[in-house]
VEXRO-948817 format. One record per residue: x, y, z of N, C-alpha, C in turn. Coordinates in pm, whole numbers, padded with zeros to 5 digits, always signed. Example, Ala and Ser with C-alpha at 12.3 -4.5 7.8 and 13.67 -1.06 7.14 Angstrom:
<rs>
+01319-00569+00780+01230-00450+00780+01320-00330+00780;+01285-00225+00708+01367-00106+00714+01290+00003+00787;
</rs>
This chain:
<rs>
+09439+13076+08236+09577+13056+08261+09610+12917+08199;+09757+12970+08140+09802+12876+08016+09888+12747+08064;+09882+12684+07996+09876+12521+08068+10048+12504+08106;+10149+12582+08056+10266+12577+08079+10288+12663+08209;+10191+12758+08224+10235+12837+08367+10160+12734+08484;+10070+12653+08441+09992+12564+08538+10079+12446+08578;+10167+12374+08468+10282+12287+08540+10385+12328+08614;+10408+12475+08583+10557+12537+08665+10481+12581+08781;+10370+12568+08821+10292+12657+08983+10314+12496+09023;+10258+12369+08957+10188+12287+09035+10360+12212+09075;+10477+12194+08976+10586+12170+09020+10624+12252+09139;+10612+12395+09161+10635+12468+09270+10583+12407+09378;+10498+12393+09380+10404+12357+09509+10440+12217+09564;+10458+12117+09458+10522+12018+09480+10665+12024+09549;+10748+12082+09506+10878+12113+09582+10845+12188+09720;+10784+12269+09719+10731+12335+09849+10689+12203+09897;+10630+12110+09927+10552+12029+10036+10666+11931+10058;+10752+11900+09963+10878+11803+09971+10999+11878+10062;+11010+11987+10032+11135+12042+10122+11053+12045+10216;+10901+12109+10279+10875+12135+10400+10908+12000+10506;+10897+11874+10431+10825+11758+10472+10982+11656+10457;+11111+11711+10426+11229+11650+10440+11268+11620+10583;+11282+11505+10576+11358+11434+10683+11230+11463+10822;+11121+11444+10765+11047+11508+10899+10971+11342+10909;+10956+11276+11030+10882+11146+11046+10711+11167+11051;+10623+11068+11018+10519+11114+11059+10468+11169+11194;+10536+11090+11305+10478+11124+11401+10496+11270+11466;+10613+11343+11408+10648+11482+11419+10543+11536+11310;+10498+11500+11170+10438+11587+11119+10268+11594+11157;+10231+11487+11228+10103+11500+11290+10082+11610+11419;+10186+11614+11473+10204+11725+11564+10209+11861+11545;+10255+11877+11375+10335+12026+11399+10212+12076+11316;+10107+12124+11361+09985+12217+11307+10010+12273+11187;+10113+12375+11208+10155+12455+11112+10240+12383+10963;+10305+12259+10996+10360+12186+10884+10247+12121+10806;+10118+12059+10913+09992+12029+10827+09944+12112+10765;+09926+12228+10806+09873+12326+10751+09905+12362+10640;+10022+12399+10602+10122+12412+10483+10132+12312+10384;+10101+12198+10429+10119+12115+10339+09996+12095+10271;+09858+12096+10359+09699+12063+10314+09671+12193+10211;+09741+12296+10245+09702+12429+10176+09773+12416+10035;+09871+12344+10002+09932+12367+09900+09902+12253+09821;+09823+12100+09872+09778+12056+09808+09638+12088+09744;+09591+12170+09828+09436+12246+09779+09497+12295+09665;+09599+12402+09664+09638+12487+09576+09681+12418+09424;+09714+12294+09448+09752+12212+09328+09612+12151+09249;+09526+12154+09359+09377+12082+09291+09316+12195+09203;+09340+12303+09278+09262+12437+09184+09314+12439+09024;+09448+12409+09068+09507+12476+08912+09513+12333+08865;+09489+12225+08895+09456+12098+08794+09320+12051+08717;+09228+12165+08818+09106+12189+08718+09090+12279+08634;+09211+12367+08611+09250+12462+08513+09301+12408+08399;+09304+12303+08401+09419+12289+08261+09331+12264+08155;+09346+12298+08034+09255+12239+07909+09241+12125+07928;+09079+12106+07897+09052+11934+07854+09145+11872+07748;+09177+11902+07662+09274+11878+07530+09412+11844+07605;+09467+11915+07711+09614+11896+07732+09576+11817+07876;+09494+11808+07931+09486+11667+08054+09478+11558+07966;+09419+11572+07849+09388+11437+07756+09563+11393+07727;+09616+11488+07667+09705+11447+07602+09841+11399+07716;+09773+11406+07877+09900+11385+07952+09849+11332+08039;+09785+11169+08028+09704+11083+08154+09757+11038+08222;+09899+11091+08208+09987+11032+08326+09991+11101+08458;+09920+11212+08417+09893+11305+08564+09763+11274+08599;+09747+11242+08728+09610+11208+08783+09527+11354+08824;+09491+11438+08706+09440+11534+08703+09336+11554+08780;+09203+11457+08771+09072+11456+08849+09110+11386+08984;+09209+11330+09014+09242+11282+09158+09345+11389+09223;+09385+11490+09172+09415+11609+09216+09337+11674+09269;+09239+11686+09176+09129+11803+09204+09045+11750+09323;+09005+11611+09279+08949+11530+09428+08973+11585+09538;+09110+11553+09556+09164+11556+09707+09157+11735+09747;+09193+11804+09655+09143+11935+09681+08981+11959+09746;+08898+11881+09676+08747+11878+09715+08734+11846+09828;+08812+11732+09869+08790+11682+10015+08851+11749+10105;+08948+11833+10086+09033+11927+10189+08930+12023+10218;+08901+12078+10128+08827+12237+10113+08674+12206+10191;+08613+12079+10195+08478+12051+10192+08496+12041+10352;+08573+11946+10410+08572+11869+10497+08723+11886+10598;+08774+11998+10607+08889+12012+10689+08926+11942+10815;+08834+11974+10904+08817+11880+11034+08841+11720+10987;+08780+11687+10877+08790+11527+10830+08935+11460+10761;+09034+11569+10769+09093+11535+10647+09189+11413+10706;+09199+11303+10629+09288+11210+10676+09470+11230+10705;+09503+11243+10794+09665+11302+10791+09736+11171+10730;+09717+11062+10773+09749+10917+10698+09781+10935+10563;+09605+10967+10528+09642+10991+10352+09746+11100+10314;+09736+11242+10388+09808+11345+10359+09970+11286+10341;+09991+11224+10432+10107+11138+10455+10155+11092+10338;+10064+10969+10297+10117+10866+10184+10119+10942+10055;+10039+11050+10020+10038+11112+09891+10186+11181+09905;+10224+11271+10037+10361+11322+10031+10489+11251+10012;+10481+11119+10072+10585+11040+10079+10588+10965+09950;+10458+10894+09899+10449+10798+09772+10442+10872+09668;+10322+10969+09620+10300+11012+09512+10344+11130+09469;+10423+11244+09567+10453+11378+09514+10596+11353+09430;+10683+11271+09480+10824+11284+09391+10785+11203+09275;+10743+11125+09261+10689+11056+09112+10609+11164+09026;+10542+11272+09071+10433+11363+08991+10545+11473+08979;+10638+11498+09039+10738+11612+09016+10769+11579+08894;+10829+11430+08898+10924+11400+08772+10828+11365+08656;+10700+11376+08689+10629+11355+08560+10605+11501+08499;+10581+11613+08571+10567+11710+08558+10692+11796+08510;+10818+11793+08540+10956+11769+08501+10969+11746+08327;+10890+11635+08301+10922+11575+08181+10788+11622+08096;+10696+11684+08138+10556+11746+08104+10658+11904+08064;+10705+11973+08164+10719+12082+08124+10846+12107+07998;+10948+12007+07986+11045+11992+07929+10986+11969+07762;+10853+11933+07752+10821+11912+07614+10738+12013+07552;+10675+12123+07649+10594+12230+07645+10651+12331+07617;
</rs>
């Protein structure tokens, strides 16, 4: 898969998650199993994609935490019942918008 396609797909997953969680407080998030599953699924898909970028591309863009994104995918896939929803929430609210901005900058340069 071409790196530019991966970046496009990552942006789409991030935007979906952000849209799903817009104006949703943590207390409502943890009680909505469909919302949790949708977000966790999209995060795991992002991990799959992060693992498919060319090594040279990943090295050229160290501002993207490629290994961390893939590592989260592994944690989700191998221990779904043990997924820490507080951690997922923090990723959604603290990390996804900056990641989106970074990916948008990369998209404009490729």
